C-alpha positions in Angstrom: 68.5 -16.0 -77.9 64.8 -16.9 -77.9 65.0 -20.5 -76.5 62.5 -20.3 -74.0 59.8 -18.7 -76.4 59.5 -21.9 -78.2 60.8 -24.4 -75.2 57.6 -23.5 -73.0 58.0 -26.8 -71.2 60.8 -25.6 -69.6 59.9 -21.9 -69.3 56.9 -23.2 -67.3 59.2 -25.1 -64.8 61.8 -22.2 -64.4 58.6 -20.0 -63.6 57.3 -22.7 -61.0 61.1 -23.2 -59.8 61.0 -26.8 -60.1 63.2 -29.5 -62.3 66.6 -29.8 -62.9 67.0 -26.0 -64.8 66.3 -24.3 -61.8 69.6 -25.8 -59.9 71.3 -24.0 -62.7 70.2 -20.7 -61.8 68.7 -19.5 -64.9 66.7 -16.3 -64.6 63.2 -16.7 -65.2 62.3 -16.0 -69.0 66.0 -15.7 -69.6 67.4 -17.8 -73.0 70.8 -16.8 -72.0 72.3 -19.7 -70.2 70.8 -22.4 -72.7 73.9 -22.6 -74.8 75.6 -23.4 -72.1 74.8 -27.0 -72.1 72.8 -26.9 -75.5 74.9 -26.3 -78.8 73.0 -25.4 -82.1 73.7 -25.9 -86.0 75.1 -29.2 -85.3 73.0 -31.1 -87.7 69.1 -32.5 -87.7 70.0 -35.3 -85.5 72.6 -34.0 -83.2 71.5 -34.7 -79.6 70.9 -31.8 -77.5 71.2 -33.6 -74.3 74.1 -35.2 -73.3 75.1 -36.2 -69.8 76.6 -39.1 -68.2 73.9 -41.0 -66.4 76.1 -43.0 -64.4 77.5 -39.7 -62.6 74.3 -37.6 -62.8 72.8 -36.9 -59.5 69.2 -37.0 -59.4 68.8 -34.9 -56.4 69.2 -31.6 -58.8 66.1 -32.3 -60.2 64.4 -32.1 -57.0 63.7 -35.7 -56.3 66.4 -37.4 -54.9 66.4 -41.3 -55.4 66.4 -43.0 -52.3 66.6 -46.3 -51.2 65.2 -49.2 -53.8 64.9 -46.1 -56.3 68.4 -45.4 -56.5 69.2 -48.8 -57.8 66.7 -48.7 -60.8 67.4 -47.9 -64.0 66.3 -44.5 -65.6 64.2 -46.2 -68.6 62.1 -47.7 -65.7 60.8 -44.7 -65.0 61.2 -42.0 -67.9 59.5 -44.1 -70.8 56.0 -42.4 -72.4 54.0 -44.8 -70.3 54.7 -42.8 -67.1 53.9 -39.2 -68.6 50.7 -38.0 -67.5 48.0 -36.5 -69.7 47.9 -33.5 -68.2 51.9 -33.1 -69.4 51.8 -34.3 -72.8 50.3 -31.4 -74.5 53.1 -29.2 -73.3 56.0 -31.2 -74.1 57.1 -29.8 -77.6 59.6 -33.1 -79.0 57.3 -35.6 -80.7 59.4 -38.8 -79.8 58.6 -39.0 -75.8 61.3 -41.8 -75.5 63.9 -38.8 -75.9 62.5 -36.8 -73.1 63.0 -37.1 -69.3 60.1 -34.4 -68.9 56.4 -35.3 -67.8 56.9 -37.1 -64.9 55.1 -36.8 -61.3 56.6 -37.4 -57.9 53.5 -39.1 -56.9 54.0 -42.7 -56.0 50.9 -43.9 -57.9 52.3 -42.5 -61.0 54.8 -45.6 -61.1 53.1 -47.7 -58.6 49.9 -49.3 -58.7 47.9 -48.3 -55.6 46.9 -51.6 -54.3 44.7 -49.3 -52.0 42.7 -48.5 -55.1 42.7 -44.9 -53.7 41.0 -45.4 -50.3 43.5 -44.3 -48.4 44.9 -41.0 -50.4 47.5 -40.1 -52.5 50.2 -39.9 -49.8 52.0 -43.1 -49.7 55.0 -42.2 -47.7 52.7 -41.7 -44.8 53.1 -45.6 -44.1 55.5 -46.6 -46.2 59.1 -45.6 -47.1 61.7 -46.2 -50.2 63.5 -49.2 -48.6 60.8 -51.5 -48.2 57.2 -51.6 -48.9 55.9 -53.8 -46.8 57.8 -52.3 -43.7 54.5 -50.0 -42.7 55.1 -47.1 -40.4 51.3 -47.5 -38.8 52.1 -44.7 -36.0 52.2 -42.2 -38.8 49.1 -43.0 -40.3 46.4 -40.9 -38.4 43.3 -43.3 -38.2 41.3 -40.8 -36.3 40.7 -39.3 -39.4 38.6 -42.3 -40.4 35.3 -43.1 -39.5 36.5 -45.7 -36.7 39.4 -43.9 -34.5 41.2 -46.6 -32.8 41.5 -46.1 -28.8 42.6 -48.2 -26.1 44.0 -51.8 -27.2 42.8 -51.2 -30.5 46.0 -48.7 -31.4 48.3 -51.9 -30.7 46.5 -54.2 -33.0 48.7 -54.7 -36.4 46.5 -53.8 -39.6 46.3 -57.0 -41.2 44.2 -58.3 -37.9 41.4 -56.0 -38.8 42.1 -55.7 -42.7 42.4 -59.0 -44.1 42.6 -60.1 -47.5 39.3 -59.8 -49.7 38.9 -62.4 -52.5 41.5 -60.6 -54.9 44.2 -61.6 -52.0 44.5 -57.8 -51.1 43.9 -56.4 -47.7 40.5 -54.5 -47.7 40.7 -51.0 -46.4 36.7 -50.2 -47.3 33.6 -52.2 -46.0 34.9 -53.4 -43.3 31.7 -53.4 -40.4 32.3 -51.9 -37.1 29.0 -50.9 -35.5 29.3 -53.6 -33.2 32.1 -55.4 -31.4 30.8 -58.6 -32.4 31.6 -57.5 -36.1 35.2 -58.7 -35.0 35.0 -60.5 -31.7 33.3 -63.5 -30.3 30.6 -63.3 -27.9 31.9 -65.1 -24.8 28.4 -64.3 -23.0 26.4 -66.4 -25.9 24.0 -63.9 -26.4 23.2 -62.8 -22.7 23.6 -59.5 -23.0 21.7 -57.8 -26.2 22.3 -54.3 -25.0 25.7 -54.6 -26.3 29.6 -55.0 -24.9 29.9 -51.4 -24.4 27.9 -51.3 -21.1 30.6 -53.1 -19.2 33.7 -53.2 -21.4 35.6 -50.7 -23.0 38.5 -50.5 -25.3 41.3 -50.4 -22.6 41.1 -54.0 -22.1 38.5 -56.8 -22.0 39.1 -57.9 -18.5 39.1 -54.4 -17.2 35.5 -53.9 -16.1 34.9 -51.0 -13.7 32.1 -52.0 -11.1 31.2 -48.8 -10.8 30.6 -48.6 -14.5 28.9 -52.0 -14.4 26.6 -51.0 -11.5 25.6 -47.8 -13.5 24.9 -49.4 -16.8 23.6 -53.0 -15.9 20.8 -53.1 -13.3 21.3 -56.2 -11.4 18.3 -55.5 -9.1 16.1 -56.7 -12.1 17.7 -60.0 -12.1 16.7 -63.0 -10.0 19.1 -62.0 -7.5 19.7 -58.0 -6.8 23.1 -57.6 -5.3 22.9 -55.4 -1.9 25.9 -55.1 0.7 29.4 -56.7 0.1 27.7 -58.4 -3.1 28.1 -54.9 -4.9 31.9 -55.0 -4.8 32.4 -58.5 -5.9 33.8 -59.1 -9.4 31.6 -60.7 -11.9 33.8 -63.5 -12.6 33.9 -64.6 -9.1 30.3 -65.9 -9.8 29.9 -66.1 -13.5 32.8 -68.0 -14.3 34.6 -68.1 -17.6 32.2 -65.2 -18.1 29.4 -67.2 -18.9 26.2 -65.0 -17.6 23.9 -67.6 -19.3 24.4 -70.4 -17.1 22.0 -70.7 -14.3 23.6 -70.1 -10.8 22.4 -71.6 -7.4 21.5 -69.0 -5.1 19.0 -69.9 -2.6 21.3 -70.8 0.2 24.7 -69.0 0.9 26.5 -72.4 0.8 25.4 -72.6 -2.7 28.3 -70.1 -3.6 30.3 -70.0 0.2 32.0 -73.4 0.0 33.4 -75.0 1.8 31.8 -74.7 4.9 34.1 -72.4 7.1 32.9 -73.8 10.3 33.2 -77.5 9.1 29.7 -78.4 9.5 29.5 -77.7 13.5 25.9 -76.0 12.9 24.9 -78.8 10.2 22.2 -80.3 12.7 20.4 -77.0 13.2 17.1 -76.9 11.9 18.1 -74.5 9.2 21.1 -76.8 8.5 23.5 -74.2 9.5 22.7 -72.0 6.7 25.0 -68.7 7.0 22.3 -66.1 7.2 21.2 -67.2 10.6 24.4 -65.5 12.1 25.9 -63.1 9.4 24.7 -60.6 6.5 25.7 -59.3 3.1 27.0 -56.1 4.9 29.8 -58.4 6.1 31.2 -61.8 7.5 31.5 -60.0 10.8 30.4 -59.2 13.5 28.3 -61.9 13.6 24.4 -61.4 14.6 24.3 -63.9 16.9 24.2 -62.3 20.5 23.6 -63.1 23.8 19.9 -62.8 23.2 20.3 -65.5 20.7 22.5 -67.5 23.1 19.5 -67.8 25.4 18.2 -70.2 23.2 21.2 -72.6 23.0 22.1 -75.3 25.3 23.9 -72.9 27.5 22.3 -69.5 27.9 24.5 -66.7 29.2 24.0 -65.2 32.3 25.4 -63.0 34.8 29.1 -62.0 34.0 29.3 -64.6 31.1 26.8 -62.6 29.0 29.1 -59.7 29.3 32.0 -62.1 27.8 33.7 -61.7 24.2 32.8 -64.6 22.3 36.1 -65.3 21.5 36.9 -65.8 25.3 35.0 -69.0 25.3 35.0 -70.1 21.6 38.8 -70.2 21.1 40.1 -70.5 17.4 41.7 -74.2 17.0 43.9 -73.4 14.1 42.2 -71.4 11.4 38.9 -72.7 12.9 36.8 -71.3 15.5 35.2 -74.2 17.7 31.7 -73.8 18.4 31.0 -77.0 20.1 32.7 -76.5 23.6 32.4 -78.7 26.9 30.4 -76.6 29.7 29.0 -79.4 31.7 31.4 -78.2 34.7 32.9 -74.9 35.7 36.1 -76.1 35.4 36.1 -76.9 31.8 36.6 -73.4 31.0 38.0 -72.1 34.7 41.0 -73.4 36.8 40.2 -75.0 39.8 41.3 -72.6 42.3 40.4 -74.5 45.5 43.5 -77.3 44.4 40.8 -79.9 44.0 39.5 -79.7 47.2 36.0 -79.7 46.4 36.2 -82.2 43.6 34.9 -84.7 45.6 31.0 -85.3 47.0 29.2 -83.4 47.4 30.1 -80.5 45.5 32.2 -81.9 42.4 34.1 -78.9 41.7 30.3 -77.0 41.2 31.6 -73.6 41.9 28.0 -72.3 42.0 27.2 -74.6 44.9 29.8 -73.2 46.8 28.0 -70.3 48.4 30.0 -68.1 50.8 33.4 -69.5 49.8 36.0 -67.9 52.0 38.0 -67.7 49.0 35.8 -66.7 46.3 33.1 -64.6 48.2 29.4 -65.6 47.3 30.6 -68.4 45.1 30.4 -68.2 41.5 
């Protein structure tokens, strides 16, 4: 019994512990068990290999047939065209149609590689045996490529970037990725030659960190440096629709801050009611219009009036504070504590003329 001395292709598989014969527990180098399946002296044309193909469990070969593979005819895989050149020289039988040896478990040994070797030999990291088009993207480590996927890029379908080339197949090499504009249209129309990364990240186009923007983009070098509360404003509040190239008016506060919150009450002033007369970029409140500035108005504040809060006279009416108020008579603001006793001539309720008033003391 020296079968394995001639059938070296079987002997090498037993030594490597692979293939069907290993499942029969044949000791490496031993030919004693061969006759259990292969009988001799039965004639020149006697088939040494006889089994029920339909009942054969392919799992015994070390390569179970799963999914679509389970329904494929044996001859689709076991034919001379599938035998690798490296295995051909080791197979003793001359008629390669009569052997089941020489096949590789690599997908590309039977299937044409649509990726042309760009993604390596292990198809199972993305595909399965049930459906070739069902891709398990999460199992493909894009971080090992020249362009790791971060942020929202990790959620994009492969076909969005790997579009079909001229051959009608997805392209996995030669795709430009050095600049965002290689894939994305520039919504700023070339306003920022320094690149999208200055203000944006892959975590989201609209998620802009003002701190990051201020660190990377120096607005002080523009015609309108940002100061005070303006440094906390989202870019899109001024640059509508992300158009940074469109000229913006900024000579006056009301170029942006409209409508006028004071409803034109200061429109007749020399400055036309410009906000900067009373407000600063540090915040809308408090106003910079104090008692000193009130001295130049038609009603200078004196005495006790100078200690009053603005809102005690300029009372809001609805949402709007009233700055134009009556002040010709004291009773325009104060209640008549004398029950109209001094409403007639010569006092006409002029409280300041009622010196040494028994009720008010020395008057207003």
